[in-house]
C-alpha positions in Angstrom: -17.7 -140.5 25.5 -14.0 -141.5 24.2 -14.0 -144.4 21.2 -11.5 -146.9 21.9 -10.2 -146.3 17.9 -9.4 -142.7 19.5 -7.8 -144.0 22.4 -5.7 -146.3 20.8 -4.5 -143.8 18.4 -3.7 -141.6 20.9 -1.5 -144.1 22.8 0.4 -145.1 19.8 1.9 -141.6 20.3 3.3 -142.5 23.7 6.9 -144.0 23.8 7.2 -147.6 25.4 9.9 -149.7 26.0 9.2 -153.3 24.6 9.4 -155.7 27.3 8.9 -159.9 27.0 6.7 -160.8 30.2 7.8 -164.5 31.1 6.3 -166.9 33.7 6.9 -170.8 34.3 5.2 -173.4 36.1 3.6 -176.7 36.2 2.0 -176.0 32.8 5.0 -175.0 31.2 6.5 -171.7 30.5 4.6 -168.7 28.9 5.4 -165.1 27.7 3.9 -162.5 26.0 5.0 -159.1 24.2 4.4 -155.7 26.7 4.8 -152.1 26.3 2.4 -151.3 29.6 4.9 -151.8 32.3 5.8 -149.1 34.4 7.7 -148.3 37.9 5.2 -148.1 40.6 7.6 -147.5 43.9 11.3 -148.1 45.1 10.6 -149.1 48.8 9.7 -151.9 47.7 11.0 -151.8 44.3 7.6 -152.4 42.3 6.3 -152.6 38.8 2.9 -152.6 37.5 2.3 -155.1 34.5 -0.7 -155.0 32.4 -2.1 -158.1 30.8 -5.3 -158.6 28.3 -7.3 -161.3 30.2 -7.9 -162.5 26.6 -4.3 -164.2 25.9 -4.0 -167.7 26.3 -1.0 -167.0 28.5 -3.1 -164.9 31.0 -4.2 -167.9 33.5 -0.7 -169.3 33.6 0.3 -166.2 34.8 -2.7 -165.6 37.1 -1.6 -169.2 38.6 2.1 -169.3 38.8 2.2 -165.7 40.4 5.4 -164.9 39.2 7.2 -163.2 36.3 10.2 -161.7 34.5 10.1 -158.4 32.9 12.6 -158.9 30.1 13.3 -155.0 28.5 14.0 -155.6 25.0 17.9 -154.5 23.8 18.0 -152.5 20.4 18.7 -155.7 18.7 16.3 -157.9 20.2 13.0 -157.1 18.2 12.9 -160.6 16.0 11.8 -161.6 19.9 9.4 -159.0 20.8 7.5 -160.1 17.0 7.8 -164.0 18.1 6.1 -163.3 21.8 3.4 -161.4 19.8 2.6 -163.7 17.1 0.9 -167.1 17.0 3.6 -168.8 17.5 3.3 -171.9 20.4 4.8 -171.3 24.0 7.3 -173.8 22.9 8.4 -172.3 19.7 8.4 -168.8 21.1 11.4 -169.6 23.5 13.4 -170.8 20.9 14.2 -167.5 20.4 16.7 -166.1 22.3 19.0 -167.9 25.3 16.9 -168.1 28.5 18.1 -169.0 32.1 16.3 -168.0 35.7 17.1 -165.8 38.6 15.4 -166.2 41.9 11.7 -167.0 41.2 12.5 -169.4 38.4 10.7 -167.7 36.0 12.4 -167.4 32.4 15.0 -165.0 32.0 16.3 -163.7 28.2 20.0 -163.3 28.7 21.2 -160.3 26.8 18.4 -158.3 27.3 18.6 -154.6 28.2 17.6 -155.5 32.0 15.5 -158.2 33.8 13.3 -157.7 36.4 12.7 -161.1 38.4 9.3 -160.6 40.4 6.7 -162.0 42.2 3.0 -161.0 41.9 1.6 -159.5 44.9 -1.5 -157.9 44.1 -3.9 -158.6 40.8 -6.7 -156.2 39.6 -9.0 -156.8 37.1 -9.7 -153.1 35.1 -12.1 -153.6 31.8 -10.3 -156.1 29.0 -7.0 -156.2 31.1 -5.6 -157.3 34.5 -3.1 -154.9 36.6 -0.2 -157.2 37.7 1.7 -156.0 40.9 4.8 -157.3 41.0 7.7 -157.1 44.0 11.3 -157.2 42.2 13.3 -160.2 43.9 16.2 -159.7 41.8 17.4 -158.0 38.7 20.1 -158.3 36.0 21.5 -155.7 33.7 23.0 -156.2 30.4 24.4 -152.3 29.9 23.4 -152.0 26.6 23.1 -148.2 25.6 20.5 -148.9 23.1 16.8 -149.7 23.8 14.2 -151.1 21.8 10.9 -148.8 21.9 7.4 -148.8 20.1 6.2 -145.5 19.0 3.5 -145.0 16.3 2.7 -148.2 16.0 6.6 -149.0 14.7 10.0 -150.7 16.6 12.8 -147.6 16.8 16.1 -147.6 18.6 17.3 -145.4 21.2 20.7 -144.8 22.6 24.0 -144.9 22.0 26.3 -148.1 21.4 28.7 -149.2 24.3 28.9 -152.5 25.7 29.5 -153.1 29.6 29.5 -156.4 31.3 26.3 -158.0 33.0 25.4 -157.4 36.5 23.4 -159.4 38.3 21.9 -158.0 41.8 19.8 -159.3 44.7 16.8 -157.4 46.0 16.3 -158.0 49.5 
């Protein structure tokens, strides 16, 4: 049997993009830092997001049924740290500048890319909930450097060039 600590140690060697996943609804805005986000299919455009059921934000994501995956650019490590800290939801959103796209979930301006989604399927697996999310809109800032997490530390990858912001509605 694989021990949980051994699994976590092995997974720390899997390089992951760093994202802040956000939602909004009647009870307010919520968000968390995530590395467990991946593409499922491009037809229809769908992401998979994994969220710990013990998170205080968890019931809000399930209730709201919308979210935005804000993939962080290299210069946004402080935002990742804020959304993985003990700060209140209000204090977390004091970091960065926020707007909305189609769903109304908070969109971090100047992120590498924002995937604005409706949650279509929810499945519980062990300690986590797996959210299948259909992408409704996306926005790309065209930064050339991404924030990634590897071996329990932040790193920056890519090259430095800036291009204008591009928004796309997904049909």
